[in-house]
VOGU-3710 file (C-alpha; in Angstrom, 3 decimals, decimal comma):
1> xxxxxxxxxx> -46,513/-18,217/-11,126  -43,937/-20,973/-10,617  -42,535/-22,366/-13,813  -42,318/-26,127/-14,387  -38,510/-26,044/-13,994  -38,722/-24,064/-10,736  -41,375/-26,431/-9,457  -39,088/-29,396/-10,014  -36,271/-27,576/-8,116  -38,542/-26,881/-5,137
11> xxxxxxxxxx> -39,827/-30,466/-5,149  -36,284/-31,850/-5,287  -35,205/-29,616/-2,391  -38,142/-30,767/-0,263  -37,419/-34,405/-1,061  -33,742/-33,911/-0,117  -34,729/-32,326/3,193  -37,075/-35,225/3,966  -34,352/-37,731/3,032  -31,807/-36,016/5,284
21> xxxxxxxxxx> -34,226/-35,942/8,209  -34,971/-39,642/7,758  -31,290/-40,424/7,458  -30,449/-38,585/10,717  -33,027/-40,566/12,667  -32,382/-44,002/11,125  -29,722/-45,964/13,059  -26,427/-46,162/11,180  -25,475/-49,619/9,912  -23,389/-51,427/12,520
31> xxxxxxxxxx> -24,405/-49,042/15,312  -25,865/-51,810/17,470  -22,484/-53,596/17,541  -21,141/-50,928/19,925  -21,368/-52,605/23,335  -20,473/-51,607/26,873  -18,716/-54,929/27,517  -16,378/-54,435/24,556  -15,587/-50,884/25,636  -14,781/-52,066/29,145
41> xxxxxxxxxx> -12,463/-54,809/27,887  -10,388/-52,358/25,856  -10,266/-49,755/28,633  -9,095/-52,384/31,124  -6,284/-53,375/28,781  -5,169/-49,855/27,824  -5,473/-48,514/31,368  -4,143/-51,591/33,113  -1,127/-51,321/35,401  1,017/-53,077/32,814
51> xxxxxxxxxx> 0,821/-50,053/30,502  2,406/-47,923/33,252  0,340/-44,864/32,348  1,249/-44,756/28,613  3,576/-41,748/28,967  5,148/-40,469/25,732  8,408/-42,224/24,798  7,942/-45,165/27,180  7,433/-48,872/26,602  3,821/-48,641/27,791
61> xxxxxxxxxx> 3,093/-45,902/25,279  4,659/-47,911/22,465  2,741/-51,046/23,507  -0,522/-49,085/23,392  0,280/-47,890/19,869  0,993/-51,436/18,699  -2,246/-52,685/20,271  -4,357/-50,028/18,520  -2,573/-50,651/15,225  -3,239/-54,386/15,449
71> xxxxxxxxxx> -6,930/-53,761/16,151  -7,185/-51,403/13,181  -5,517/-53,983/10,932  -7,773/-56,806/12,170  -10,856/-54,672/11,500  -9,770/-54,048/7,908  -8,897/-50,351/8,137  -6,619/-49,269/5,310  -3,014/-48,555/6,274  -2,727/-44,967/5,030
81> xxxxxxxxxx> 0,086/-43,918/7,380  3,820/-43,562/6,842  5,359/-46,208/4,555  2,066/-48,054/4,147  1,606/-48,637/7,896  -1,043/-47,662/10,425  1,385/-45,126/11,899  1,571/-41,428/11,148  5,187/-40,736/12,103  6,575/-37,429/13,327
91> xxxxxxxxxx> 9,349/-36,176/15,590  9,322/-34,468/18,934  12,243/-32,581/20,421  13,508/-31,986/23,940  16,001/-29,315/24,961  18,633/-29,000/27,668  20,505/-25,923/28,799  24,072/-25,831/27,532  27,174/-24,524/29,281  27,864/-21,334/27,332
101> xxxxxxxxxx> 25,070/-18,776/27,601  26,022/-15,102/27,659  24,332/-11,774/27,106  26,243/-8,505/26,783  25,048/-4,936/26,417  28,359/-3,220/25,567  27,218/0,348/26,323  25,340/-0,506/29,506  27,430/-1,371/32,585  27,909/-3,965/33,773
111> xxxxxxxxxx> 28,336/-5,231/30,233  27,901/-8,918/31,058  24,422/-9,809/32,334  23,732/-12,452/34,966  22,312/-15,786/33,735  19,173/-16,653/35,682  18,714/-13,186/37,184  18,531/-11,054/34,048  18,298/-13,522/31,182  18,270/-17,116/30,011
121> xxxxxxxxxx> 17,847/-18,738/26,577  14,268/-19,505/25,614  13,574/-23,250/25,154  12,822/-22,551/21,481  16,224/-20,917/20,929  18,817/-22,236/18,555  22,442/-22,387/19,634  24,666/-19,661/18,250  26,177/-16,204/18,516  24,477/-13,050/17,286
131> xxxxxxxxxx> 23,790/-9,439/18,067  22,982/-6,027/16,701  20,837/-2,969/17,137  17,474/-3,431/18,837  14,029/-2,847/17,309  10,900/-2,964/19,479  8,087/-4,849/17,708  5,362/-4,850/20,371  4,079/-8,364/21,012  5,787/-9,638/17,864
141> xxxxxxxxxx> 2,557/-11,057/16,460  1,748/-11,403/12,767  -1,898/-12,490/12,509  -3,431/-11,210/9,254  -6,673/-13,115/9,890  -7,146/-11,016/13,037  -6,104/-7,773/11,388  -2,955/-7,538/13,515  0,628/-7,149/12,294  3,458/-5,872/14,478
151> xxxxxxxxxx> 5,885/-6,016/11,545  4,141/-3,743/9,069  6,768/-0,974/9,456  9,645/-3,031/10,842  13,066/-3,242/9,236  14,648/-6,150/11,076  17,366/-7,122/8,615  20,473/-7,781/10,704  18,812/-6,517/13,884  17,556/-7,902/17,186
161> xxxxxxxxxx> 13,789/-7,960/17,731  12,640/-6,962/21,231  9,107/-8,222/21,879  6,707/-8,734/24,758  5,466/-12,026/26,082  1,729/-12,852/25,899  -0,672/-10,859/23,685  -2,731/-7,664/23,388  -5,863/-7,476/25,539  -4,718/-10,384/27,660
171> xxxxxxxxxx> -7,420/-9,816/30,281  -10,107/-8,272/28,068  -13,192/-10,418/27,521  -13,790/-8,812/24,111  -10,227/-9,092/22,857  -9,968/-10,347/19,310  -7,223/-12,648/20,641  -9,732/-15,161/22,044  -10,928/-12,979/24,907  -9,669/-13,962/28,358
181> xxxxxxxxxx> -8,152/-17,196/27,029  -4,593/-17,322/25,769  -4,580/-17,505/21,992  -2,322/-19,470/19,676  -0,876/-16,192/18,441  0,839/-15,728/21,811  2,846/-18,959/21,405  6,499/-17,926/21,575  7,700/-20,081/18,698  5,156/-18,474/16,350
191> xxxxxxxxxx> 6,417/-15,006/17,302  10,053/-16,042/16,934  9,486/-17,477/13,465  7,621/-14,323/12,423  10,576/-12,148/13,492  13,061/-14,506/11,846  11,085/-14,304/8,599  11,499/-10,522/8,720  15,282/-10,854/8,905  15,881/-10,655/12,660
201> xxxxxxxxxx> 19,190/-12,198/13,719  18,060/-12,704/17,339  15,047/-12,174/19,586  14,676/-10,734/23,087  11,452/-11,677/24,896  10,463/-9,420/27,793  7,599/-9,220/30,335  4,566/-7,125/29,379  4,736/-4,762/32,340  1,491/-2,948/31,648
211> xxxxxxxxxx> -0,460/-6,209/32,022  1,547/-7,589/34,954  2,319/-4,634/37,194  5,201/-5,011/39,603  6,926/-7,892/37,787  10,394/-6,443/37,260  12,144/-9,776/36,894  11,812/-12,501/34,280  8,372/-13,636/33,130  9,180/-17,067/34,607
221> xxxxxxxxxx> 12,087/-17,913/36,924  14,889/-19,918/35,354  14,286/-22,916/37,624  10,763/-23,241/36,180  12,127/-23,340/32,622  15,542/-24,937/33,063  15,275/-27,037/36,296  18,423/-28,260/38,007  17,197/-31,866/37,808  15,468/-33,496/34,852
231> xxxxxxxxxx> 11,697/-33,360/35,424  9,649/-36,553/35,765  7,899/-35,726/32,499  10,196/-34,327/29,846  9,204/-31,107/28,141  8,533/-31,905/24,498  7,924/-29,697/21,508  7,278/-30,443/17,854  10,626/-30,941/16,159  9,325/-29,257/13,004
241> xxxxxxxxxx> 8,662/-26,068/14,976  11,976/-25,944/16,823  14,049/-27,001/13,824  12,694/-23,984/11,954  14,154/-21,615/14,570  17,711/-20,814/13,470  18,515/-17,767/15,642  19,336/-17,142/19,321  16,316/-16,293/21,487  16,673/-14,964/25,017
251> xxxxxxxxxx> 14,178/-14,185/27,754  15,176/-11,004/29,613  13,953/-9,334/32,790  11,711/-6,302/32,766  14,444/-4,351/34,536  16,975/-5,121/31,798  14,442/-4,268/29,080  13,802/-0,947/30,818  17,500/-0,128/30,961  18,065/-0,943/27,277
261> xxxxxxxxxx> 15,142/1,234/26,229  15,857/4,085/28,662  19,426/4,338/27,384  17,840/5,400/24,090  15,673/7,985/25,837  12,452/5,941/25,715  10,131/4,484/28,355  9,723/0,716/28,221  6,416/0,898/30,061  5,060/3,412/27,547
271> xxxxxxxxxx> 6,246/1,290/24,624  4,623/-1,768/26,182  1,314/0,050/26,594  1,536/1,275/22,973  1,822/-2,357/21,852  -1,889/-2,709/22,624  -2,619/-0,611/19,529  -5,382/-2,092/17,396  -3,886/-3,624/14,270  -0,324/-3,723/15,587
281> xxxxxxxxxx> 2,414/-1,347/16,627  4,618/0,795/14,433  8,058/-0,692/15,077  10,403/1,480/17,152  14,177/1,542/16,577  16,125/1,623/19,846  19,353/3,491/19,006  22,301/3,269/21,333  22,972/0,031/23,224  22,905/-2,949/20,956
291> xxxxxxxxxx> 23,164/-6,436/22,376  25,453/-9,406/21,890  24,453/-12,938/22,858  25,642/-16,504/22,848  23,129/-19,296/23,365  23,855/-22,944/24,018  20,882/-25,318/23,925  21,127/-29,062/23,335  18,286/-30,443/21,217  17,363/-34,146/21,164
301> xxxxxxxxxx> 15,020/-35,587/18,548  12,469/-38,161/19,749  10,627/-40,279/17,130  6,890/-40,456/17,751  3,729/-41,672/16,046  -0,026/-41,430/15,822  -2,081/-44,495/14,891  -4,372/-44,141/11,877  -6,668/-46,267/9,751  -9,063/-45,409/6,925
311> xxxxxxxxxx> -12,537/-46,603/6,010  -12,539/-45,773/2,293  -15,613/-43,994/1,009  -17,790/-45,766/-1,538  -19,004/-42,801/-3,591  -16,504/-41,510/-6,211  -18,045/-38,040/-5,834  -17,317/-37,826/-2,104  -14,658/-40,382/-1,169  -11,931/-37,697/-1,449
321> xxxxxxxxxx> -13,575/-35,920/1,483  -12,557/-37,256/4,882  -14,200/-37,244/8,295  -11,765/-37,685/11,187  -12,793/-39,478/14,396  -10,135/-39,236/17,072  -8,970/-39,808/20,645  -5,538/-39,770/22,330  -3,781/-42,835/23,696  -1,054/-41,271/25,856
331> xxxxxxxxxx> -1,329/-40,341/29,527  0,820/-39,247/32,484  2,937/-42,308/33,276  4,092/-43,114/36,803  5,765/-41,493/39,787  7,185/-43,677/42,522  4,587/-46,337/43,255  1,754/-44,320/41,726  0,434/-45,259/38,279  -1,618/-42,684/36,405
341> xxxxxxxxxx> -3,733/-45,226/34,551  -5,754/-42,705/32,543  -8,865/-44,844/32,168  -11,139/-41,897/31,444  -8,280/-39,776/30,085  -8,283/-41,103/27,435  -8,484/-44,881/27,278  -12,232/-44,249/27,181  -11,982/-42,330/23,905  -9,601/-44,853/22,333
351> xxxxxxxxxx> -11,921/-47,721/23,256  -14,722/-45,759/21,595  -12,551/-45,295/18,525  -11,975/-49,052/18,246  -15,690/-49,758/18,673  -16,549/-47,303/15,901  -13,980/-48,984/13,657  -15,682/-52,293/14,401  -19,117/-50,803/13,646  -17,884/-49,772/10,189
361> xxxxxxxxxx> -16,423/-53,255/9,670  -19,770/-54,829/10,619  -21,577/-52,468/8,228  -19,180/-53,368/5,414  -19,854/-57,080/5,911  -23,552/-56,300/5,609  -22,974/-54,384/2,367  -23,047/-50,825/3,739  -20,201/-48,367/3,242  -20,057/-44,619/3,892
371> xxxxxxxxxx> -20,018/-42,297/0,909  -17,204/-40,191/2,350  -14,027/-41,674/3,816  -13,588/-42,011/7,587  -10,158/-41,655/9,200  -9,835/-43,210/12,657  -6,948/-41,483/14,449  -5,423/-42,207/17,866  -3,206/-39,226/18,633  -0,099/-39,414/20,789
381> xxxxxxxxxx> 1,375/-36,813/23,177  -1,849/-34,941/23,815  -0,768/-34,469/27,415  2,417/-32,744/26,207  0,473/-30,037/24,363  -1,705/-31,750/21,715  1,504/-32,554/19,845  0,218/-35,537/17,863  -2,709/-33,554/16,517  -0,517/-30,518/15,831
391> xxxxxxxxxx> 1,886/-32,793/13,940  -0,983/-34,095/11,818  -2,182/-30,608/10,911  1,415/-29,726/10,005  1,707/-32,754/7,690  -1,793/-34,170/7,087  -2,343/-37,451/5,301  -5,043/-35,730/3,262  -5,567/-32,007/2,588  -7,280/-30,215/5,462
401> xxxxxxxxxx> -9,420/-28,401/2,902  -10,947/-31,800/2,111  -11,502/-32,679/5,770  -15,233/-32,329/6,374  -15,196/-32,508/10,174  -13,268/-33,766/13,192  -15,065/-35,622/15,999  -12,744/-35,854/18,996  -13,553/-38,050/22,010  -11,598/-37,245/25,164
411> xxxxxxxxxx> -12,809/-38,345/28,619  -16,199/-39,840/27,773  -16,556/-42,271/30,681  -17,711/-40,310/33,713  -20,233/-37,752/34,982  -18,863/-34,238/35,315  -18,205/-33,377/38,961  -16,630/-30,076/39,987  -15,825/-29,736/43,708  -16,743/-26,565/45,553
421> xxxxxxxxxx> -13,277/-26,148/47,087  -10,693/-24,251/45,082  -8,539/-26,466/42,859  -6,532/-25,087/39,911  -7,487/-28,131/37,823  -11,084/-26,820/37,717  -10,398/-23,113/37,268  -13,309/-21,322/35,613  -15,813/-24,163/36,109  -18,872/-23,830/38,329
431> xxxxxxxxxx> -19,226/-26,386/41,168  -21,611/-29,197/40,284  -22,477/-32,684/41,441  -22,109/-35,816/39,354  -25,822/-36,582/39,801  -26,731/-33,509/37,760  -24,732/-34,854/34,801  -25,768/-38,515/34,768  -27,173/-38,270/31,248  -25,046/-35,340/30,103
441> xxxxxxxxxx> -22,192/-34,982/27,647  -20,475/-31,696/26,803  -20,008/-30,663/23,202  -17,294/-28,047/22,578  -16,363/-26,330/19,330  -20,053/-25,767/18,565  -19,706/-21,976/18,282  -17,316/-22,281/15,348  -19,655/-24,431/13,283  -23,388/-24,147/13,974
451> xxxxxxxxxx> -23,845/-26,702/11,182  -21,858/-29,264/13,134  -23,806/-28,466/16,299  -27,089/-29,148/14,473  -25,637/-32,364/13,059  -24,705/-33,517/16,575  -28,193/-32,743/17,839  -29,676/-34,716/14,947  -27,416/-37,710/15,588  -28,452/-37,720/19,235
461> xxxxxxxxxx> -32,032/-38,544/18,268  -31,274/-42,244/18,513  -29,454/-42,051/21,878  -31,314/-39,409/23,900  -28,309/-37,972/25,729  -28,431/-34,500/27,258  -26,035/-32,522/25,049  -24,634/-29,479/26,860  -23,224/-26,576/24,874  -21,619/-24,388/27,527
471> xxxxxxxxxx> -17,832/-24,228/27,515  -16,668/-22,659/24,251  -16,178/-19,218/25,826  -14,982/-20,094/29,294  -11,843/-19,203/31,241  -11,257/-22,906/31,930  -9,812/-22,933/28,396  -11,361/-26,368/27,797  -11,897/-25,501/24,139  -8,132/-25,541/23,635
481> xxxxxxxxxx> -7,287/-28,488/25,861  -7,816/-31,442/23,533  -6,930/-32,605/20,046  -9,784/-30,982/18,152  -8,157/-27,584/18,770  -5,360/-27,716/16,136  -8,047/-28,431/13,535  -10,251/-25,566/14,688  -7,214/-23,296/14,547  -6,743/-24,314/10,923
491> xxxxxxxxxx> -10,399/-23,657/10,088  -11,685/-27,250/10,037  -15,100/-27,809/11,690  -14,413/-29,850/14,804  -16,151/-30,778/18,025  -14,911/-32,157/21,328  -17,132/-34,830/22,913  -16,403/-34,777/26,652  -18,333/-35,925/29,727  -16,402/-33,472/31,888
501> xxxxxxxxxx> -13,737/-33,186/34,551  -14,000/-34,884/37,942  -11,931/-35,230/41,153  -10,047/-38,261/39,761  -8,835/-36,261/36,729  -5,036/-36,559/36,397  -4,694/-38,672/39,541  -3,873/-42,329/40,170  -7,590/-42,821/40,927  -8,558/-42,614/37,237
511> xxxxxxxxxx> -8,897/-46,374/36,936  -11,086/-48,677/34,810  -13,498/-49,553/37,613  -14,609/-45,900/37,922  -16,158/-45,620/34,442  -19,826/-45,817/33,445  -19,600/-48,149/30,448  -23,332/-48,131/29,687  -23,265/-44,368/29,290  -20,044/-44,613/27,292
521> xxxxxxxxxx> -21,697/-46,991/24,849  -24,513/-44,512/24,211  -22,015/-41,708/23,627  -19,965/-43,802/21,210  -23,138/-44,792/19,335  -24,009/-41,112/19,012  -20,532/-40,260/17,635  -20,723/-43,175/15,203  -24,180/-42,040/14,109  -22,894/-38,502/13,613
531> xxxxxxxxxx> -19,968/-39,701/11,514  -22,278/-41,810/9,349  -24,703/-38,924/8,854  -21,878/-36,576/7,886  -20,531/-39,169/5,477  -23,893/-39,664/3,781  -25,171/-36,079/3,590  -24,453/-34,296/0,332  -23,705/-31,046/2,161  -20,859/-30,468/4,573
541> xxxxxx> -20,629/-28,319/7,713  -19,198/-24,822/7,373  -16,527/-23,368/9,651  -17,812/-19,956/10,680  -14,961/-18,878/12,947  -15,031/-17,647/16,550
//
């Protein structure tokens, strides 16, 4: 028999479920204000020739940021950025090869190694002199969440860490390091900082021979890392990451790594294979030939900024919880007479962001405000490695633990079209025609939060798009190729709304007149609806991991 109290609990639960279902299907206030004509106007401005492709650290990029900031201000979004502005400021860093780079192995003739053939400083290296005995630490990865630690037995105080590039199980579909896709744990700067934290005075990075048979030289040739001429697009990194590296770091050839290890009576290939050990390797001291190195790398700090604006939540119980809606405003710039306008990538997403901001402004004028707060964020330097989003997760404006979800729009203006001919831009994607995707939009990140997937499906009830959930575990690596990824890496539920790649992707043909603005409007309405539903629901989506 159900008691009176239990009966009330059941009744309340059923009423809540009915209310949530009704809320998901009722159009969000202001949703009808999202119009194709408005989206097209903003795309044509952001992707016009005058913006010169919006490349990081150019006038066009800065003009785009000012334009988005002015729109946010006009629409009444709160200035929650740096110094009470609509800008979330951070620094990037570029590096140039200096004149004095040396590597010596005193007990291994010839003592002085050849720059470019046997070694070069890693771009993450600090400038300085160091040296000492060598300790092999496998892949140099410390990832407690994955049950892997290559430092559990290491004594690196005053020593040089020798580690492999890449990661365990690099080509294994069932690897805990994100299967066949390169994981964040393989990022060199993360490995370097882990070794530095253990007391290493320098780091040697070497090829993983057992995974790349026959590669006796450097993992990458020096000209690919330190080109003779400045590249068209500078190589940027987060200044906060590079500034934390205080020790010399050198990439060495497989042949040199073999000689250092063999001089101590060990086999480098056997050590490399042992680094695949589940849970991490037991560190191996390499007695005998220590190393001495001098690195010279010139670092230049580049100020940068995201554009942010907040719709403050109305409910005191939930306003401290934020939902982030995002897109990136940078693109690839120009080369010669070619302008990479980036209409789909990602002026389309930024236009959607502005329209959603306007929808919330319209709702506010009509007396409707979300219970949770909504942060509208236009990230910069996505094309340089998601750097604006990484910078935000490094120094968020609000705790990530109180971030309910991230809804990232990147390339929402076309129909996915994958040509049959081989093209590295479309690696891992099955050929398909645009006609098959006329009503389709891809949702990525769904596997890490089934709750957020269900919420997206519910929000789509008012727009009737064909939501495709197909690319989370795919060698194209699409899951890690836009600004939702830094949030997923930090355990925040996040999805990537994306109509797909096409032959104009990253070419000068990605222009405003190629976009389907009617379809865009439906997608933006769906994202706005999803954000409103998430803001109003008492529950919040759970991050369930990979």
